[in-house]
C-alpha positions as CSV (number, residue, x, y, z in Angstrom):
1,M,-8.6,-27.9,-8.2
2,T,-6.7,-24.7,-9.9
3,D,-3.3,-25.3,-10.7
4,A,-2.0,-22.6,-8.0
5,Q,-3.8,-25.2,-5.5
6,E,-2.0,-28.5,-7.4
7,T,1.3,-26.6,-7.0
8,A,1.0,-26.6,-3.3
9,A,-0.1,-29.6,-3.0
10,D,3.2,-31.0,-4.9
11,T,5.2,-28.8,-2.3
12,S,6.4,-30.4,0.9
13,L,8.0,-27.4,2.2
14,R,5.0,-26.5,4.4
15,T,4.4,-27.5,7.5
16,T,2.3,-26.8,11.1
17,G,5.6,-27.3,13.0
18,G,7.8,-30.1,13.3
19,A,8.2,-32.5,9.7
20,P,6.6,-31.2,7.0
21,P,3.5,-33.2,6.1
22,D,3.2,-35.4,3.1
23,D,0.1,-34.7,1.3
24,G,1.0,-30.2,1.0
25,G,-1.5,-28.3,3.2
26,S,-5.0,-29.9,3.5
27,S,-5.9,-32.1,6.0
28,D,-7.6,-35.8,5.9
29,T,-11.2,-33.6,5.8
30,G,-10.0,-31.1,3.2
31,A,-10.0,-28.6,5.6
32,P,-7.3,-25.7,5.9
33,I,-4.4,-26.9,8.3
34,P,-3.8,-24.1,10.9
35,L,0.5,-22.6,10.4
36,L,0.9,-22.5,14.6
37,E,4.9,-22.4,14.3
38,P,7.3,-21.4,11.8
39,R,9.6,-24.8,10.4
40,E,12.7,-24.4,12.5
41,G,10.9,-21.9,15.8
42,I,11.2,-18.4,16.5
43,P,14.6,-17.0,15.2
44,P,16.1,-14.5,17.8
45,V,15.8,-11.0,16.8
46,I,18.8,-9.4,15.3
47,A,19.6,-6.4,17.3
48,D,23.4,-6.1,16.8
49,A,26.3,-5.8,14.3
50,E,27.7,-9.1,14.1
51,S,24.7,-10.8,14.5
52,L,23.7,-8.9,11.6
53,A,26.9,-9.6,9.6
54,R,26.4,-13.1,10.0
55,A,22.5,-12.9,8.8
56,I,24.0,-10.8,5.6
57,A,26.2,-14.0,4.7
58,A,23.7,-16.5,5.3
59,F,21.2,-14.6,2.9
60,A,23.7,-14.1,0.0
61,A,24.7,-17.5,0.5
62,G,21.2,-18.7,0.1
63,S,19.3,-19.8,-3.0
64,G,16.0,-18.5,-4.9
65,P,14.2,-16.2,-4.2
66,V,13.9,-13.8,-0.7
67,A,10.4,-13.9,1.0
68,V,10.2,-9.8,2.5
69,D,8.1,-8.3,5.1
70,A,7.8,-5.1,7.5
71,E,6.1,-4.5,10.5
72,R,5.1,-0.8,11.2
73,A,3.3,1.1,14.2
74,S,0.7,2.7,12.2
75,G,-1.2,4.4,14.3
76,Y,1.0,4.5,17.4
77,R,3.9,6.5,16.0
78,Y,4.7,9.1,13.6
79,G,5.5,8.0,9.9
80,Q,5.6,4.6,8.3
81,K,9.3,3.8,9.6
82,A,10.1,-0.4,10.0
83,Y,10.4,-1.6,13.2
84,L,10.6,-5.4,12.2
85,V,11.9,-6.5,9.1
86,Q,11.5,-10.1,8.4
87,L,13.0,-12.6,6.0
88,R,13.2,-16.2,4.7
89,R,15.3,-17.5,1.6
90,E,16.3,-21.5,0.8
91,G,19.4,-22.3,2.4
92,A,19.2,-18.9,5.1
93,G,15.9,-19.6,7.0
94,T,14.3,-17.2,8.5
95,A,15.7,-14.2,10.1
96,L,13.9,-11.3,12.2
97,I,15.7,-8.0,11.9
98,D,15.8,-4.6,14.5
99,P,16.2,-1.9,12.4
100,V,15.6,0.5,15.3
101,A,18.8,-1.2,16.5
102,C,20.4,-1.9,13.2
103,P,19.1,1.5,11.5
104,D,21.3,0.9,8.5
105,L,20.4,-2.3,6.5
106,S,22.1,-0.9,3.3
107,G,24.6,-4.0,3.2
108,L,22.0,-6.9,3.0
109,G,20.5,-4.3,0.3
110,E,23.3,-5.2,-1.2
111,A,23.8,-8.8,-0.5
112,L,20.6,-9.5,-1.6
113,S,20.7,-7.3,-5.2
114,G,19.9,-8.8,-8.1
115,V,17.5,-11.6,-5.8
116,E,14.2,-11.4,-6.6
117,W,12.3,-10.5,-3.7
118,V,9.0,-11.4,-2.9
119,L,6.2,-9.1,-1.1
120,H,2.8,-9.1,-0.1
121,A,1.4,-5.8,-1.3
122,A,4.7,-4.6,-2.0
123,T,4.1,-0.8,-2.6
124,Q,3.1,-0.6,1.1
125,D,6.3,-2.1,2.6
126,L,9.2,-0.5,-0.2
127,P,8.6,2.8,1.2
128,C,9.7,1.9,4.6
129,L,11.9,-0.6,3.3
130,R,13.9,2.0,1.1
131,E,14.5,4.2,4.3
132,I,17.0,1.3,5.9
133,G,18.8,0.7,2.8
134,M,16.6,-2.5,1.5
135,V,15.9,-1.6,-2.0
136,P,14.8,-4.4,-4.7
137,T,15.9,-4.9,-8.2
138,R,13.5,-7.8,-9.2
139,L,10.4,-8.6,-7.4
140,F,7.6,-10.3,-7.0
141,D,4.0,-9.0,-5.7
142,T,1.8,-12.2,-4.6
143,E,-1.3,-9.6,-3.7
144,L,-0.6,-7.9,-7.3
145,A,-0.5,-11.5,-8.4
146,G,-3.1,-12.5,-7.3
147,R,-5.3,-9.6,-8.4
148,L,-4.0,-10.0,-11.8
149,A,-5.3,-14.2,-11.8
150,G,-8.4,-12.7,-10.5
151,F,-8.7,-14.3,-6.8
152,P,-11.6,-12.6,-5.4
153,R,-9.7,-12.1,-2.2
154,V,-6.4,-11.3,-1.9
155,G,-5.2,-10.2,1.7
156,L,-2.3,-12.7,2.8
157,G,-4.0,-15.1,5.2
158,A,-7.1,-15.4,2.6
159,M,-4.2,-16.3,-0.6
160,V,-2.4,-18.8,1.8
161,E,-5.5,-20.6,2.8
162,G,-7.1,-20.5,-0.6
163,V,-3.9,-21.4,-2.9
164,L,-1.7,-23.4,-0.2
165,G,-4.5,-24.9,2.5
166,F,-3.0,-23.2,5.5
167,V,-4.7,-20.7,7.7
168,L,-2.3,-17.8,9.3
169,E,-2.7,-16.7,12.6
170,K,-4.2,-13.3,12.9
171,G,-4.6,-10.8,15.3
172,H,-1.2,-8.9,15.5
173,S,-1.4,-7.2,12.2
174,A,-2.5,-3.9,13.8
175,V,-0.3,-3.8,17.0
176,D,2.2,-1.3,17.9
177,W,5.4,-2.8,16.8
178,S,7.7,-0.2,18.3
179,T,6.7,-1.9,21.5
180,R,10.6,-3.6,23.0
181,P,11.2,-6.2,23.8
182,L,8.3,-7.7,20.9
183,P,6.6,-10.4,23.0
184,E,7.2,-13.7,21.0
185,P,3.3,-14.1,20.1
186,W,3.7,-10.9,18.0
187,L,7.7,-12.4,16.7
188,R,5.5,-15.9,15.8
189,Y,3.1,-14.1,13.7
190,A,5.9,-12.0,12.4
191,A,8.2,-14.9,11.1
192,L,4.8,-16.6,9.7
193,D,4.3,-14.1,7.7
194,V,7.2,-15.3,5.8
195,E,7.4,-18.9,6.3
196,L,5.0,-19.5,3.2
197,L,5.8,-16.5,0.8
198,V,7.9,-18.0,-1.8
199,D,5.7,-20.9,-2.2
200,L,2.8,-18.8,-2.9
201,R,4.9,-16.9,-5.2
202,D,5.5,-20.4,-6.8
203,A,1.8,-21.6,-7.1
204,L,0.6,-17.9,-8.2
205,E,3.7,-17.9,-10.7
206,K,2.0,-21.4,-12.2
207,E,-1.4,-20.0,-12.0
208,L,-0.8,-16.9,-13.8
209,D,1.5,-19.1,-16.7
210,R,-1.8,-21.2,-17.2
211,Q,-3.7,-17.9,-17.8
212,G,-1.7,-16.5,-19.9
213,K,-0.9,-13.7,-18.0
214,L,2.9,-14.0,-16.3
215,E,4.6,-11.9,-18.7
216,W,1.7,-9.2,-17.8
217,A,2.7,-9.3,-13.9
218,R,6.7,-9.6,-14.6
219,Q,5.7,-5.8,-16.5
220,E,3.7,-5.1,-13.5
221,F,6.6,-6.0,-11.3
222,D,8.9,-4.4,-12.8
223,A,7.2,-1.5,-12.9
224,I,7.2,-1.5,-9.3
225,A,10.5,-1.7,-8.9
226,A,11.7,0.9,-11.1
227,A,9.6,3.5,-9.5
228,P,10.9,6.4,-8.0
229,P,10.2,7.5,-4.5
230,A,7.1,8.7,-4.4
231,E,7.2,12.6,-4.1
232,P,6.0,14.8,-1.1
233,R,2.0,15.3,-1.3
234,K,1.3,19.2,-1.9
235,D,-0.7,20.8,1.2
236,P,-1.3,17.2,3.0
237,W,-3.8,18.9,5.4
238,R,-6.4,19.2,2.7
239,R,-6.9,15.7,3.7
240,T,-7.9,16.3,7.0
241,S,-11.1,13.6,7.1
242,G,-14.5,15.9,6.9
243,M,-13.2,18.6,5.0
244,H,-16.5,18.5,3.3
245,K,-17.8,20.3,5.5
246,V,-15.4,23.3,5.6
247,R,-15.9,25.7,3.0
248,R,-15.0,28.9,3.7
249,R,-11.5,29.8,3.2
250,R,-10.8,31.8,6.9
251,Q,-11.9,28.1,7.7
252,L,-9.5,26.3,5.6
253,A,-6.9,28.2,7.0
254,V,-7.9,27.1,10.6
255,V,-7.6,23.9,9.2
256,R,-4.4,24.5,8.0
257,E,-2.7,26.0,11.0
258,L,-4.1,23.4,13.4
259,W,-2.8,20.8,11.2
260,Q,0.5,21.7,11.0
261,T,0.9,22.5,14.9
262,R,-0.3,19.0,15.3
263,D,2.0,17.6,12.6
264,R,5.4,19.0,14.6
265,I,4.1,18.2,18.0
266,A,3.7,14.8,16.8
267,Q,6.9,14.6,15.0
268,R,8.8,15.9,18.2
269,R,6.4,13.2,20.4
270,D,7.3,10.5,17.7
271,V,3.5,10.0,18.2
272,S,0.9,9.4,15.7
273,P,-0.9,12.9,15.0
274,G,-4.1,11.4,15.7
275,K,-3.1,10.7,19.1
276,V,-2.0,14.8,19.3
277,L,-5.8,15.8,18.2
278,S,-8.3,14.2,16.4
279,D,-9.4,15.6,12.8
280,A,-12.6,15.8,14.0
281,A,-11.5,18.4,16.7
282,I,-9.9,20.5,13.8
283,V,-13.0,20.5,11.5
284,E,-14.8,21.6,14.8
285,A,-12.4,24.6,15.7
286,A,-12.4,25.3,11.9
287,L,-16.3,25.4,11.7
288,A,-17.0,27.2,15.0
289,L,-13.5,29.9,14.4
290,P,-13.6,30.4,18.6
291,A,-12.9,33.5,20.1
292,N,-10.9,32.5,22.7
293,V,-9.4,29.3,25.3
294,H,-13.0,28.8,26.9
295,A,-15.1,29.1,23.5
296,L,-12.1,26.5,22.5
297,A,-13.0,24.2,25.4
298,A,-16.6,23.6,25.3
299,L,-16.2,22.1,21.1
300,N,-15.9,18.5,20.8
301,G,-12.2,16.9,21.2
302,F,-11.4,19.6,23.2
303,G,-12.8,18.6,26.7
304,H,-11.8,18.5,30.1
305,R,-8.8,16.4,29.2
306,T,-7.3,18.9,27.5
307,G,-4.6,20.6,29.5
308,R,-4.9,25.0,29.8
309,R,-1.6,25.0,28.1
310,Q,-2.4,22.3,25.1
311,L,-5.5,24.4,24.7
312,E,-3.9,27.8,24.4
313,Q,-1.3,26.2,21.8
314,W,-4.6,24.9,19.8
315,Q,-6.0,28.6,20.0
316,A,-3.1,30.4,19.2
317,A,-3.2,28.2,15.9
318,V,-6.6,29.3,15.4
319,D,-6.1,32.8,16.3
320,R,-2.7,33.2,13.7
321,A,-5.4,32.1,10.7
322,K,-8.0,34.6,12.2
323,A,-5.6,37.0,11.8
324,L,-4.2,36.5,7.9
325,T,-4.9,39.0,5.5
326,E,-7.4,37.5,2.7
327,A,-4.1,37.4,0.5
328,Q,-2.8,35.2,2.7
329,L,-6.2,32.7,3.0
330,P,-5.7,29.2,1.7
331,A,-7.7,29.0,-2.1
332,P,-10.7,26.9,-1.8
333,G,-9.6,23.9,-3.6
334,Q,-6.3,22.9,-5.1
335,P,-5.5,23.3,-8.8
336,V,-6.7,21.2,-10.7
337,T,-4.9,19.3,-13.2
338,G,-6.1,16.7,-16.2
339,P,-9.6,16.6,-16.3
340,P,-12.6,17.9,-14.6
341,P,-14.6,15.6,-12.1
342,P,-16.3,13.3,-14.3
343,R,-19.9,14.5,-12.9
344,A,-19.2,18.0,-14.6
345,W,-18.8,16.3,-17.8
346,A,-22.2,16.4,-19.2
347,D,-22.1,20.2,-19.0
348,K,-18.9,21.2,-20.0
349,D,-18.2,18.7,-22.8
350,P,-21.7,16.2,-23.5
351,A,-19.2,14.4,-26.4
352,A,-16.6,13.9,-23.9
353,A,-19.2,12.2,-21.3
354,A,-19.9,10.2,-23.9
355,R,-16.6,8.8,-24.6
356,L,-16.1,8.5,-21.0
357,S,-19.3,6.3,-20.5
358,A,-18.6,3.7,-23.6
359,A,-15.3,3.6,-22.4
360,R,-15.8,2.7,-19.4
361,A,-18.4,0.0,-20.2
362,A,-16.3,-1.3,-22.4
363,V,-12.9,-1.5,-20.1
364,S,-15.6,-3.4,-17.5
365,A,-16.5,-5.8,-19.5
366,L,-12.7,-6.8,-20.8
367,A,-11.7,-7.2,-17.3
368,E,-14.7,-9.0,-16.6
369,T,-13.4,-11.3,-19.5
370,L,-9.9,-11.5,-18.2
371,T,-11.1,-11.8,-14.6
372,M,-9.3,-9.2,-13.3
373,P,-10.3,-6.1,-11.2
374,Q,-10.9,-2.7,-13.7
375,E,-8.0,-0.9,-12.1
376,N,-5.6,-3.2,-12.4
377,L,-6.3,-3.5,-16.8
378,I,-5.9,0.2,-16.9
379,T,-6.0,3.4,-14.1
380,P,-9.5,5.0,-14.0
381,D,-7.7,7.8,-14.2
382,T,-5.7,7.0,-18.0
383,V,-9.2,6.2,-19.3
384,R,-10.5,9.9,-18.4
385,R,-7.4,11.4,-19.6
386,V,-7.7,9.8,-23.0
387,C,-11.7,10.5,-23.2
388,W,-11.3,14.4,-22.2
389,E,-8.2,14.8,-24.9
390,P,-8.5,12.1,-27.5
391,P,-6.2,12.2,-30.3
392,A,-7.2,13.8,-33.2
393,V,-7.3,11.3,-35.3
394,V,-8.1,8.4,-33.5
395,D,-6.8,4.9,-34.3
396,A,-4.6,2.3,-32.9
397,D,-1.4,3.7,-33.4
398,S,-2.4,7.1,-31.8
399,V,-4.5,5.8,-28.9
400,A,-1.6,3.2,-28.0
401,G,0.7,6.2,-28.1
402,A,-1.9,8.1,-25.2
403,L,-2.1,5.2,-23.5
404,A,1.8,4.6,-23.4
405,G,2.4,8.5,-23.1
406,Y,0.5,8.3,-19.5
407,G,2.2,5.8,-18.6
408,A,0.4,2.1,-19.3
409,R,2.4,-0.9,-19.5
410,P,2.9,-2.6,-22.9
411,W,0.6,-5.6,-21.7
412,Q,-2.1,-2.9,-20.5
413,V,-1.6,-1.3,-24.1
414,E,-1.8,-4.1,-26.4
415,Q,-5.3,-5.1,-24.4
416,V,-7.0,-2.0,-24.1
417,T,-6.4,0.1,-27.2
418,P,-9.1,-2.1,-29.3
419,V,-11.9,-1.5,-26.9
420,L,-10.9,2.0,-26.4
421,V,-10.8,2.7,-30.1
422,A,-13.7,1.6,-30.5
423,A,-15.3,3.2,-27.4
424,L,-14.1,7.0,-28.4
425,S,-14.8,6.2,-32.3
426,A,-18.1,5.8,-31.2
427,G,-18.8,8.6,-28.9
428,T,-18.0,11.0,-31.4
């Protein structure tokens, strides 16, 4: 049993409904226990200003970290906004908040300022929480903690089962959370998602401390909390699935026009773009360059279910692309910043290719020694950049400076610098 599991076994806060078990989260047979009901039952959904004010006061008066989660309607609605926010804190219990009815949660965010927020896979939820005024100043990411601690499976269900000995209900993560009213089984699932999050945080903190990685984790959490909102992606249409088949500039222009038309329609209707027109259909039209509506209707994705008016709007997008001048056509690829793709290094710069090979092997070995994924030890992009343009003089100070310049945290610089110095020196 790991220290994390021992911590969980010592904690009496977990329950399958009713009184907490005396022996943590394992049955007499040692099998995980299904977590069927929240401790205090399913709370009513907060959907008005008065109820929200009471919840804010309760959570402000609570103690310790606050567990936070959000549910989106990915694949159903346009964008990634939150359709349910769940919180749990000692002394306040669990709250389920409808951010459609209560779109401004900045008061709640302010009440929890300075409190540690516990999230699982924080970077997934922080953008939609930011949209409604909830921005943490401190956080603990249980998924990232699991990665740093070397757990092979870091999904919330796997972590709760492996560390705390409970089985969370599955099956509602991918439902349409924009549904109103939300069904009771979905609300139960949502409440249970934050039921044990603080308990999991406590167990993982002890495990990270045992492994000597707690300070590393804190640096990672601070970096996530301090990170600014992501910049809008340039030319998002280039991420259309199947783009590798599209090679001619005129065909690229068709993809762009269809993608942008689809995006406007999806945004206006507030539906997922894929429900308006599939990526496969966009690529099919780009490759075929149909001459008219009749030719378009014969393509996969534009079949008999597509109405005449819809076909005309898609054909109009194709025609706009076909009418562009050569100067207006998109370039074959986006301007490359940083090193070229590694597969091209052997031809472009054999010495750099040798450095990269040595560095990858060294980082892989170190990550295995530290029992964590390579990408959490140091990003592959950082390794590539340092190997493509190494410091003029390769030593500990210059390599550490290069790593820090690319955004590596102090613990990463400390761990990775020695192996990269050796790899860069051997590859020259």
